[in-house]
PyMOL commands that place a pseudoatom at each C-alpha (Angstrom):
pseudoatom trace, name=CA, resn=ARG, resi=1, chain=A, elem=C, hetatm=0, pos=[128.207, 160.840, -23.967]
pseudoatom trace, name=CA, resn=TYR, resi=2, chain=A, elem=C, hetatm=0, pos=[130.915, 158.819, -25.619]
pseudoatom trace, name=CA, resn=SER, resi=3, chain=A, elem=C, hetatm=0, pos=[132.783, 159.924, -28.727]
pseudoatom trace, name=CA, resn=ASN, resi=4, chain=A, elem=C, hetatm=0, pos=[130.682, 157.607, -30.905]
pseudoatom trace, name=CA, resn=GLN, resi=5, chain=A, elem=C, hetatm=0, pos=[127.462, 159.413, -29.817]
pseudoatom trace, name=CA, resn=THR, resi=6, chain=A, elem=C, hetatm=0, pos=[126.278, 156.686, -27.440]
pseudoatom trace, name=CA, resn=PHE, resi=7, chain=A, elem=C, hetatm=0, pos=[125.756, 156.838, -23.699]
pseudoatom trace, name=CA, resn=ASN, resi=8, chain=A, elem=C, hetatm=0, pos=[125.378, 154.522, -20.743]
pseudoatom trace, name=CA, resn=GLN, resi=9, chain=A, elem=C, hetatm=0, pos=[121.728, 154.471, -19.682]
pseudoatom trace, name=CA, resn=ALA, resi=10, chain=A, elem=C, hetatm=0, pos=[122.319, 153.800, -15.977]
pseudoatom trace, name=CA, resn=ALA, resi=11, chain=A, elem=C, hetatm=0, pos=[125.095, 156.393, -15.759]
pseudoatom trace, name=CA, resn=ALA, resi=12, chain=A, elem=C, hetatm=0, pos=[122.866, 159.007, -17.387]
pseudoatom trace, name=CA, resn=LEU, resi=13, chain=A, elem=C, hetatm=0, pos=[120.252, 158.394, -14.695]
pseudoatom trace, name=CA, resn=LEU, resi=14, chain=A, elem=C, hetatm=0, pos=[122.498, 157.898, -11.659]
pseudoatom trace, name=CA, resn=VAL, resi=15, chain=A, elem=C, hetatm=0, pos=[125.413, 160.276, -12.194]
pseudoatom trace, name=CA, resn=GLU, resi=16, chain=A, elem=C, hetatm=0, pos=[123.560, 163.330, -13.470]
pseudoatom trace, name=CA, resn=ASN, resi=17, chain=A, elem=C, hetatm=0, pos=[121.729, 165.547, -11.007]
pseudoatom trace, name=CA, resn=GLY, resi=18, chain=A, elem=C, hetatm=0, pos=[118.039, 164.968, -10.379]
pseudoatom trace, name=CA, resn=LYS, resi=19, chain=A, elem=C, hetatm=0, pos=[116.829, 167.858, -12.518]
pseudoatom trace, name=CA, resn=GLN, resi=20, chain=A, elem=C, hetatm=0, pos=[118.716, 166.613, -15.572]
pseudoatom trace, name=CA, resn=GLY, resi=21, chain=A, elem=C, hetatm=0, pos=[117.507, 163.055, -14.960]
pseudoatom trace, name=CA, resn=ILE, resi=22, chain=A, elem=C, hetatm=0, pos=[113.904, 164.234, -14.803]
pseudoatom trace, name=CA, resn=THR, resi=23, chain=A, elem=C, hetatm=0, pos=[114.448, 166.100, -18.065]
pseudoatom trace, name=CA, resn=TYR, resi=24, chain=A, elem=C, hetatm=0, pos=[115.729, 162.886, -19.671]
pseudoatom trace, name=CA, resn=LEU, resi=25, chain=A, elem=C, hetatm=0, pos=[112.730, 160.920, -18.423]
pseudoatom trace, name=CA, resn=PHE, resi=26, chain=A, elem=C, hetatm=0, pos=[110.123, 163.502, -19.504]
pseudoatom trace, name=CA, resn=LYS, resi=27, chain=A, elem=C, hetatm=0, pos=[111.438, 163.639, -23.073]
pseudoatom trace, name=CA, resn=ARG, resi=28, chain=A, elem=C, hetatm=0, pos=[108.657, 162.618, -25.430]
pseudoatom trace, name=CA, resn=GLY, resi=29, chain=A, elem=C, hetatm=0, pos=[109.086, 160.543, -28.560]
pseudoatom trace, name=CA, resn=THR, resi=30, chain=A, elem=C, hetatm=0, pos=[111.961, 158.469, -27.182]
pseudoatom trace, name=CA, resn=PRO, resi=31, chain=A, elem=C, hetatm=0, pos=[110.526, 155.105, -26.133]
pseudoatom trace, name=CA, resn=GLY, resi=32, chain=A, elem=C, hetatm=0, pos=[113.816, 153.242, -26.614]
pseudoatom trace, name=CA, resn=GLU, resi=33, chain=A, elem=C, hetatm=0, pos=[116.138, 155.656, -24.833]
pseudoatom trace, name=CA, resn=PHE, resi=34, chain=A, elem=C, hetatm=0, pos=[116.140, 153.794, -21.484]
pseudoatom trace, name=CA, resn=GLY, resi=35, chain=A, elem=C, hetatm=0, pos=[115.695, 150.088, -20.874]
pseudoatom trace, name=CA, resn=TYR, resi=36, chain=A, elem=C, hetatm=0, pos=[113.939, 148.272, -18.058]
pseudoatom trace, name=CA, resn=THR, resi=37, chain=A, elem=C, hetatm=0, pos=[117.172, 147.324, -16.300]
pseudoatom trace, name=CA, resn=SER, resi=38, chain=A, elem=C, hetatm=0, pos=[118.549, 150.843, -15.943]
pseudoatom trace, name=CA, resn=LEU, resi=39, chain=A, elem=C, hetatm=0, pos=[115.170, 152.239, -14.890]
pseudoatom trace, name=CA, resn=CYS, resi=40, chain=A, elem=C, hetatm=0, pos=[114.561, 149.540, -12.261]
pseudoatom trace, name=CA, resn=ILE, resi=41, chain=A, elem=C, hetatm=0, pos=[118.085, 149.782, -10.818]
pseudoatom trace, name=CA, resn=THR, resi=42, chain=A, elem=C, hetatm=0, pos=[117.830, 153.561, -10.553]
pseudoatom trace, name=CA, resn=LEU, resi=43, chain=A, elem=C, hetatm=0, pos=[114.363, 153.321, -8.977]
pseudoatom trace, name=CA, resn=ALA, resi=44, chain=A, elem=C, hetatm=0, pos=[115.570, 150.841, -6.354]
pseudoatom trace, name=CA, resn=PHE, resi=45, chain=A, elem=C, hetatm=0, pos=[118.658, 152.948, -5.614]
pseudoatom trace, name=CA, resn=TYR, resi=46, chain=A, elem=C, hetatm=0, pos=[116.719, 156.205, -5.223]
pseudoatom trace, name=CA, resn=PHE, resi=47, chain=A, elem=C, hetatm=0, pos=[113.957, 154.523, -3.215]
pseudoatom trace, name=CA, resn=PHE, resi=48, chain=A, elem=C, hetatm=0, pos=[116.438, 153.070, -0.745]
pseudoatom trace, name=CA, resn=LEU, resi=49, chain=A, elem=C, hetatm=0, pos=[118.339, 156.337, -0.339]
pseudoatom trace, name=CA, resn=SER, resi=50, chain=A, elem=C, hetatm=0, pos=[115.133, 158.382, -0.027]
pseudoatom trace, name=CA, resn=CYS, resi=51, chain=A, elem=C, hetatm=0, pos=[113.794, 156.090, 2.685]
pseudoatom trace, name=CA, resn=TRP, resi=52, chain=A, elem=C, hetatm=0, pos=[117.087, 156.368, 4.517]
pseudoatom trace, name=CA, resn=THR, resi=53, chain=A, elem=C, hetatm=0, pos=[117.170, 160.156, 4.169]
pseudoatom trace, name=CA, resn=ALA, resi=54, chain=A, elem=C, hetatm=0, pos=[113.533, 160.624, 5.209]
pseudoatom trace, name=CA, resn=GLY, resi=55, chain=A, elem=C, hetatm=0, pos=[114.103, 158.521, 8.333]
pseudoatom trace, name=CA, resn=SER, resi=56, chain=A, elem=C, hetatm=0, pos=[117.153, 160.443, 9.456]
pseudoatom trace, name=CA, resn=ALA, resi=57, chain=A, elem=C, hetatm=0, pos=[117.100, 163.666, 11.436]
pseudoatom trace, name=CA, resn=VAL, resi=58, chain=A, elem=C, hetatm=0, pos=[118.892, 165.597, 8.709]
pseudoatom trace, name=CA, resn=ALA, resi=59, chain=A, elem=C, hetatm=0, pos=[117.055, 168.421, 6.987]
pseudoatom trace, name=CA, resn=SER, resi=60, chain=A, elem=C, hetatm=0, pos=[117.326, 167.468, 3.351]
pseudoatom trace, name=CA, resn=GLY, resi=61, chain=A, elem=C, hetatm=0, pos=[115.158, 168.027, 0.335]
pseudoatom trace, name=CA, resn=LEU, resi=62, chain=A, elem=C, hetatm=0, pos=[113.001, 165.177, -0.905]
pseudoatom trace, name=CA, resn=VAL, resi=63, chain=A, elem=C, hetatm=0, pos=[111.060, 167.035, -3.593]
pseudoatom trace, name=CA, resn=ILE, resi=64, chain=A, elem=C, hetatm=0, pos=[113.386, 166.231, -6.493]
pseudoatom trace, name=CA, resn=PRO, resi=65, chain=A, elem=C, hetatm=0, pos=[113.923, 162.575, -5.440]
pseudoatom trace, name=CA, resn=LEU, resi=66, chain=A, elem=C, hetatm=0, pos=[110.138, 162.118, -5.139]
pseudoatom trace, name=CA, resn=LEU, resi=67, chain=A, elem=C, hetatm=0, pos=[109.579, 163.558, -8.606]
pseudoatom trace, name=CA, resn=TYR, resi=68, chain=A, elem=C, hetatm=0, pos=[112.455, 161.445, -9.921]
pseudoatom trace, name=CA, resn=MET, resi=69, chain=A, elem=C, hetatm=0, pos=[111.121, 158.190, -8.463]
pseudoatom trace, name=CA, resn=GLY, resi=70, chain=A, elem=C, hetatm=0, pos=[107.648, 158.926, -9.802]
pseudoatom trace, name=CA, resn=ALA, resi=71, chain=A, elem=C, hetatm=0, pos=[109.079, 159.689, -13.245]
pseudoatom trace, name=CA, resn=LEU, resi=72, chain=A, elem=C, hetatm=0, pos=[111.029, 156.429, -13.138]
pseudoatom trace, name=CA, resn=TYR, resi=73, chain=A, elem=C, hetatm=0, pos=[108.047, 154.244, -12.350]
pseudoatom trace, name=CA, resn=GLY, resi=74, chain=A, elem=C, hetatm=0, pos=[105.872, 156.193, -14.795]
pseudoatom trace, name=CA, resn=ARG, resi=75, chain=A, elem=C, hetatm=0, pos=[108.445, 155.610, -17.529]
pseudoatom trace, name=CA, resn=ILE, resi=76, chain=A, elem=C, hetatm=0, pos=[108.497, 151.884, -16.680]
pseudoatom trace, name=CA, resn=ILE, resi=77, chain=A, elem=C, hetatm=0, pos=[104.695, 151.729, -17.030]
pseudoatom trace, name=CA, resn=GLY, resi=78, chain=A, elem=C, hetatm=0, pos=[104.945, 153.638, -20.315]
pseudoatom trace, name=CA, resn=LEU, resi=79, chain=A, elem=C, hetatm=0, pos=[107.524, 151.162, -21.639]
pseudoatom trace, name=CA, resn=ILE, resi=80, chain=A, elem=C, hetatm=0, pos=[105.289, 148.257, -20.663]
pseudoatom trace, name=CA, resn=LEU, resi=81, chain=A, elem=C, hetatm=0, pos=[102.377, 149.819, -22.565]
pseudoatom trace, name=CA, resn=VAL, resi=82, chain=A, elem=C, hetatm=0, pos=[104.570, 150.481, -25.612]
pseudoatom trace, name=CA, resn=SER, resi=83, chain=A, elem=C, hetatm=0, pos=[105.719, 146.856, -25.576]
pseudoatom trace, name=CA, resn=ILE, resi=84, chain=A, elem=C, hetatm=0, pos=[102.097, 145.672, -25.398]
pseudoatom trace, name=CA, resn=PHE, resi=85, chain=A, elem=C, hetatm=0, pos=[100.442, 148.068, -27.876]
pseudoatom trace, name=CA, resn=GLY, resi=86, chain=A, elem=C, hetatm=0, pos=[103.439, 149.186, -29.938]
pseudoatom trace, name=CA, resn=ILE, resi=87, chain=A, elem=C, hetatm=0, pos=[104.282, 152.718, -30.996]
pseudoatom trace, name=CA, resn=GLN, resi=88, chain=A, elem=C, hetatm=0, pos=[101.082, 154.385, -32.119]
pseudoatom trace, name=CA, resn=THR, resi=89, chain=A, elem=C, hetatm=0, pos=[101.119, 157.181, -34.674]
pseudoatom trace, name=CA, resn=ASN, resi=90, chain=A, elem=C, hetatm=0, pos=[97.402, 157.811, -35.093]
pseudoatom trace, name=CA, resn=LYS, resi=91, chain=A, elem=C, hetatm=0, pos=[95.644, 160.492, -33.061]
pseudoatom trace, name=CA, resn=TYR, resi=92, chain=A, elem=C, hetatm=0, pos=[93.876, 157.993, -30.789]
pseudoatom trace, name=CA, resn=GLY, resi=93, chain=A, elem=C, hetatm=0, pos=[96.999, 156.066, -29.785]
pseudoatom trace, name=CA, resn=ALA, resi=94, chain=A, elem=C, hetatm=0, pos=[99.421, 158.989, -29.467]
pseudoatom trace, name=CA, resn=TRP, resi=95, chain=A, elem=C, hetatm=0, pos=[98.940, 159.051, -25.692]
pseudoatom trace, name=CA, resn=ILE, resi=96, chain=A, elem=C, hetatm=0, pos=[101.047, 155.878, -25.363]
pseudoatom trace, name=CA, resn=ASP, resi=97, chain=A, elem=C, hetatm=0, pos=[104.341, 157.673, -24.789]
pseudoatom trace, name=CA, resn=PRO, resi=98, chain=A, elem=C, hetatm=0, pos=[106.747, 156.817, -21.950]
pseudoatom trace, name=CA, resn=GLY, resi=99, chain=A, elem=C, hetatm=0, pos=[107.646, 160.498, -21.468]
pseudoatom trace, name=CA, resn=LEU, resi=100, chain=A, elem=C, hetatm=0, pos=[104.008, 161.385, -20.848]
pseudoatom trace, name=CA, resn=PHE, resi=101, chain=A, elem=C, hetatm=0, pos=[103.642, 158.504, -18.421]
pseudoatom trace, name=CA, resn=ALA, resi=102, chain=A, elem=C, hetatm=0, pos=[106.775, 159.735, -16.638]
pseudoatom trace, name=CA, resn=ALA, resi=103, chain=A, elem=C, hetatm=0, pos=[105.132, 163.128, -16.066]
pseudoatom trace, name=CA, resn=ILE, resi=104, chain=A, elem=C, hetatm=0, pos=[101.927, 161.501, -14.826]
pseudoatom trace, name=CA, resn=GLY, resi=105, chain=A, elem=C, hetatm=0, pos=[103.925, 159.141, -12.591]
pseudoatom trace, name=CA, resn=ALA, resi=106, chain=A, elem=C, hetatm=0, pos=[105.917, 162.027, -11.115]
pseudoatom trace, name=CA, resn=ALA, resi=107, chain=A, elem=C, hetatm=0, pos=[102.763, 163.969, -10.294]
pseudoatom trace, name=CA, resn=SER, resi=108, chain=A, elem=C, hetatm=0, pos=[101.000, 160.935, -8.833]
pseudoatom trace, name=CA, resn=PHE, resi=109, chain=A, elem=C, hetatm=0, pos=[103.965, 159.850, -6.701]
pseudoatom trace, name=CA, resn=PHE, resi=110, chain=A, elem=C, hetatm=0, pos=[104.569, 163.373, -5.439]
pseudoatom trace, name=CA, resn=SER, resi=111, chain=A, elem=C, hetatm=0, pos=[100.904, 163.984, -4.635]
pseudoatom trace, name=CA, resn=GLY, resi=112, chain=A, elem=C, hetatm=0, pos=[100.559, 160.619, -2.909]
pseudoatom trace, name=CA, resn=VAL, resi=113, chain=A, elem=C, hetatm=0, pos=[103.578, 161.067, -0.670]
pseudoatom trace, name=CA, resn=SER, resi=114, chain=A, elem=C, hetatm=0, pos=[103.232, 164.760, 0.116]
pseudoatom trace, name=CA, resn=ARG, resi=115, chain=A, elem=C, hetatm=0, pos=[99.389, 164.838, 0.295]
pseudoatom trace, name=CA, resn=LEU, resi=116, chain=A, elem=C, hetatm=0, pos=[99.289, 167.517, -2.348]
pseudoatom trace, name=CA, resn=THR, resi=117, chain=A, elem=C, hetatm=0, pos=[95.809, 168.555, -3.440]
pseudoatom trace, name=CA, resn=ILE, resi=118, chain=A, elem=C, hetatm=0, pos=[94.374, 167.295, -6.688]
pseudoatom trace, name=CA, resn=SER, resi=119, chain=A, elem=C, hetatm=0, pos=[94.231, 170.778, -8.221]
pseudoatom trace, name=CA, resn=LEU, resi=120, chain=A, elem=C, hetatm=0, pos=[97.972, 171.323, -7.745]
pseudoatom trace, name=CA, resn=THR, resi=121, chain=A, elem=C, hetatm=0, pos=[98.656, 167.894, -9.183]
pseudoatom trace, name=CA, resn=VAL, resi=122, chain=A, elem=C, hetatm=0, pos=[96.619, 168.756, -12.289]
pseudoatom trace, name=CA, resn=ILE, resi=123, chain=A, elem=C, hetatm=0, pos=[98.534, 172.029, -12.629]
pseudoatom trace, name=CA, resn=MET, resi=124, chain=A, elem=C, hetatm=0, pos=[101.811, 170.134, -12.301]
pseudoatom trace, name=CA, resn=VAL, resi=125, chain=A, elem=C, hetatm=0, pos=[100.820, 167.623, -14.974]
pseudoatom trace, name=CA, resn=SER, resi=126, chain=A, elem=C, hetatm=0, pos=[99.697, 170.391, -17.341]
pseudoatom trace, name=CA, resn=VAL, resi=127, chain=A, elem=C, hetatm=0, pos=[102.987, 172.270, -16.880]
pseudoatom trace, name=CA, resn=PHE, resi=128, chain=A, elem=C, hetatm=0, pos=[105.144, 169.206, -17.561]
pseudoatom trace, name=CA, resn=SER, resi=129, chain=A, elem=C, hetatm=0, pos=[103.101, 167.944, -20.523]
for i in range(1, 129): cmd.bond("trace and resi %d" % i, "trace and resi %d" % (i + 1))
show_as sticks, trace
zoom trace
């Protein structure tokens, strides 16, 4: 954070560790915290590095990067829905939140790549939501 209480969106996603970045992306009620540009650049960067790491013979963890990439694309989908439908405050439209879509995206990306069972994915979504 800068002294005038602002921060660089891309630096917050790229420089921080993966756990802190996931925490930023899962935060609910903040649809304008990250823009499309910073989310797409971070997604492309992490996707490229994860593909490179998964193809190498080095034993490295891919759990956090998989959750992070899923949260990034889920947040992008959530921002698209907020731009289409707007910010809803009634009880029927409260599900349109980019933080909630980030949690769903993280669970779907992780379960799709790691072949996790549906029951564990549902547990993961219920824990993060």
